[in-house]
ZAMARGU-4260 file (C-alpha; in steps of 0.2 Angstrom, whole numbers, plus 5000, padded with zeros to 4 digits):
<rodrens>
0) 5000/5000/4999 | 5007/5018/5006 | 5025/5019/5005 | 5033/5028/5018 | 5040/5044/5008
5) 5027/5057/5010 | 5033/5074/5016 | 5020/5088/5017 | 5013/5095/5001 | 5022/5081/4991
10) 5014/5070/4978 | 5022/5055/4970 | 5014/5048/4955 | 5016/5032/4944 | 5008/5023/4928
15) 5002/5005/4933 | 5006/4992/4921 | 4995/4975/4917 | 4999/4967/4936 | 4984/4980/4941
20) 4976/4983/4924 | 4961/4992/4931 | 4972/5006/4938 | 4980/5019/4925 | 4987/5032/4938
25) 4992/5029/4956 | 4996/5043/4966 | 5002/5044/4985 | 4996/5061/4992 | 5000/5070/5009
30) 4984/5075/5019 | 4985/5088/5032 | 4975/5084/5047 | 4975/5085/5065 | 4975/5073/5081
35) 4963/5078/5093 | 4953/5069/5108 | 4935/5064/5107 | 4929/5075/5118 | 4937/5091/5110
40) 4929/5085/5094 | 4912/5083/5102 | 4914/5099/5111 | 4916/5109/5094 | 4936/5111/5098
45) 4945/5109/5082 | 4963/5115/5086 | 4971/5097/5090 | 4990/5092/5086 | 4993/5096/5067
50) 4999/5078/5058 | 5003/5073/5040 | 4996/5058/5034 | 4995/5049/5018 | 4984/5044/5007
55) 4986/5033/4990 | 4974/5037/4977 | 4972/5026/4962 | 4965/5032/4945 | 4956/5018/4937
60) 4957/5027/4920 | 4967/5037/4909 | 4959/5054/4902 | 4954/5070/4907 | 4935/5067/4912
65) 4930/5069/4931 | 4926/5051/4940 | 4919/5048/4956 | 4930/5042/4970 | 4927/5031/4987
70) 4938/5037/5002 | 4943/5020/5012 | 4946/5021/5029 | 4955/5005/5037 | 4952/4997/5053
75) 4961/4994/5071 | 4974/4982/5062 | 4981/4997/5052 | 4981/4999/5031 | 4991/4984/5027
80) 4988/4975/5044 | 4980/4955/5043 | 4962/4955/5035 | 4963/4973/5030 | 4953/4973/5014
85) 4959/4989/5007 | 4968/4984/4992 | 4954/4971/4987 | 4940/4985/4987 | 4951/4997/4980
90) 4953/4985/4965 | 4935/4980/4965 | 4928/4999/4964 | 4942/5002/4951 | 4935/4991/4940
95) 4918/5000/4940 | 4927/5016/4935 | 4928/5023/4953 | 4944/5030/4960 | 4949/5027/4978
100) 4958/5036/4990 | 4965/5024/5004 | 4971/5035/5018 | 4982/5029/5031 | 4978/5035/5049
105) 4991/5027/5059 | 5008/5028/5052 | 5011/5045/5054 | 5005/5046/5072 | 5017/5032/5076
110) 5004/5020/5077 | 5005/5001/5069 | 4988/4994/5077 | 4975/4998/5089 | 4970/4981/5091
115) 4976/4978/5108 | 4976/4996/5114 | 4961/5006/5107 | 4965/5021/5117 | 4980/5026/5106
120) 4969/5036/5093 | 4951/5045/5097 | 4938/5033/5089 | 4932/5049/5079 | 4948/5054/5074
125) 4946/5046/5057 | 4932/5057/5054 | 4944/5071/5053 | 4956/5063/5043 | 4941/5059/5029
130) 4936/5076/5030 | 4953/5083/5025 | 4953/5067/5012 | 4936/5076/5004 | 4945/5093/5003
135) 4961/5084/4995 | 4950/5075/4981 | 4938/5092/4978 | 4954/5100/4971 | 4960/5085/4959
140) 4957/5088/4941 | 4951/5071/4939 | 4939/5070/4952 | 4921/5074/4954 | 4920/5082/4969
145) 4900/5080/4971 | 4902/5061/4969 | 4913/5056/4983 | 4909/5043/4994 | 4915/5036/5011
150) 4918/5019/5014 | 4925/5011/5029 | 4928/4994/5040 | 4927/4991/5059 | 4936/5008/5066
155) 4936/5015/5049 | 4918/5011/5047 | 4913/5020/5063 | 4921/5034/5056 | 4912/5031/5039
160) 4896/5031/5048 | 4898/5045/5061 | 4907/5058/5048 | 4888/5060/5042 | 4884/5069/5059
165) 4882/5088/5057 | 4889/5091/5072 | 4907/5084/5067 | 4905/5092/5052 | 4901/5108/5058
170) 4918/5108/5069 | 4930/5100/5054 | 4919/5099/5038 | 4926/5100/5022 | 4927/5117/5013
175) 4914/5124/5001 | 4899/5115/5011 | 4905/5100/5003 | 4897/5083/5009 | 4900/5064/5005
180) 4888/5057/4993 | 4886/5042/5002 | 4892/5034/5018 | 4894/5013/5019 | 4900/5006/5035
185) 4905/4987/5037 | 4903/4980/5054 | 4906/4997/5063 | 4904/5000/5082 | 4888/5009/5088
190) 4889/5004/5107 | 4891/5025/5111 | 4876/5036/5109 | 4882/5054/5105 | 4871/5069/5107
195) 4861/5074/5093 | 4868/5058/5082 | 4853/5059/5072 | 4856/5075/5065 | 4864/5069/5051
200) 4867/5072/5033 | 4853/5068/5020 | 4865/5058/5010 | 4861/5039/5009 | 4870/5029/5025
205) 4872/5010/5023 | 4879/4998/5037 | 4883/4981/5034 | 4884/4969/5049 | 4884/4950/5055
210) 4873/4946/5067 | 4886/4934/5075 | 4898/4949/5077 | 4905/4949/5094 | 4918/4962/5091
215) 4906/4976/5086 | 4890/4969/5090 | 4873/4974/5078 | 4861/4977/5092 | 4869/4995/5095
220) 4868/5000/5075 | 4850/4993/5074 | 4845/5005/5088 | 4853/5018/5078 | 4847/5015/5061
225) 4831/5015/5070 | 4834/5032/5077 | 4839/5038/5061 | 4825/5030/5052 | 4813/5040/5065
230) 4823/5056/5059 | 4817/5052/5042 | 4834/5048/5037 | 4841/5038/5021 | 4847/5023/5032
235) 4847/5005/5029 | 4856/4991/5040 | 4861/4976/5031 | 4863/4961/5042 | 4869/4943/5037
240) 4863/4931/5049 | 4876/4920/5058 | 4891/4929/5052 | 4905/4938/5062 | 4916/4951/5062
245) 4928/4954/5045 | 4918/4942/5035 | 4924/4950/5019 | 4942/4945/5023 | 4946/4928/5014
250) 4963/4929/5027 | 4950/4922/5041 | 4943/4906/5030 | 4949/4899/5048 | 4941/4908/5063
255) 4952/4915/5072 | 4950/4921/5089 | 4960/4938/5091 | 4968/4936/5107 | 4969/4951/5117
260) 4958/4962/5105 | 4948/4974/5116 | 4930/4975/5112 | 4917/4988/5120 | 4902/4975/5116
265) 4897/4975/5133 | 4897/4991/5137 | 4885/5006/5132 | 4892/5022/5131 | 4885/5039/5130
270) 4891/5057/5127 | 4888/5066/5142 | 4885/5084/5144 | 4902/5090/5146 | 4905/5079/5129
275) 4915/5065/5139 | 4911/5048/5134 | 4903/5040/5150 | 4901/5022/5155 | 4881/5021/5158
280) 4884/5009/5170 | 4898/5017/5183 | 4891/5034/5177 | 4909/5038/5176 | 4920/5044/5162
285) 4924/5026/5152 | 4941/5019/5152 | 4947/5004/5142 | 4950/4998/5159 | 4932/4997/5164
290) 4924/4980/5169 | 4912/4981/5154 | 4928/4979/5142 | 4932/4961/5136 | 4944/4953/5124
295) 4946/4939/5112 | 4932/4945/5098 | 4930/4931/5084 | 4936/4936/5067 | 4930/4925/5052
300) 4926/4925/5033 | 4911/4921/5026 | 4910/4918/5007 | 4890/4920/5004 | 4890/4936/5015
305) 4906/4943/5006 | 4900/4939/4990 | 4881/4948/4995 | 4891/4963/5000 | 4901/4965/4986
310) 4885/4963/4975 | 4877/4976/4987 | 4892/4988/4986 | 4892/4989/4967 | 4874/4992/4964
315) 4872/5005/4978 | 4887/5015/4971 | 4882/5015/4953 | 4864/5022/4959 | 4872/5035/4967
320) 4884/5040/4956 | 4873/5036/4940 | 4886/5023/4932 | 4883/5018/4917 | 4878/5000/4915
</rodrens>
């Protein structure tokens, strides 16, 4: 994926040969963003610590016409971690004529993985990264700024989902009133209820989730989808019965217990009046040392669910982007 040679303002480009025939051009971009706590972000404080992260842009075909694009956000294992599907989904989307920008939110922050220690980075921080990625794409001569969607996986799915929240958009949202054309969240964590979290973009929101997921359980996402539906938002939760976390990752054809991986599956969290994340059970600020935090969730590929998800995403984006079939 992204090579570690990005400096502020730099762009590296190459023409891709027949090995990845669906890609005509690959560019590695520097993305200026910030690192900030969830409480600061939720309180509307946009300062944070400046940081430059990297994004790998794949242009699927040569020419001068403007293309739709999807910003891709990785999960807790990082952009190149075991089970990461960023490369595979990039190829899938490129075959449709959609450009992809894969964002690496970890490397420049000195993070390899948050699987064992999620506290290394705020759970909403990748939302800020996604907004800056949209700013970058809006200036690119080959990208149609009105046809940029966001898709994320697990931790990245959480940010793909909550990047639709108007509160977060109001704090660090892209310039020129740009919004993502659609939000696709694979197996996100929905265990936190944020103040006003039903006040979201009018763009379509889709969640894809396995009913047996014991890393990020589906039940809180059902509840969130219902709140959004009650508020007349364009949201759908697609559930795959008996399916576990990262069901689209063939690396887990043999199910794996992710030893030491932390999960808030037993936690009920909410944003307090002071914008701290509160554990409902203790009524105190949440910490990953809380008794509700468990470990060792299951990772398991499911060929049928993976195939269905691919068909769904292709059809959904074909409709959203009005692609020629």
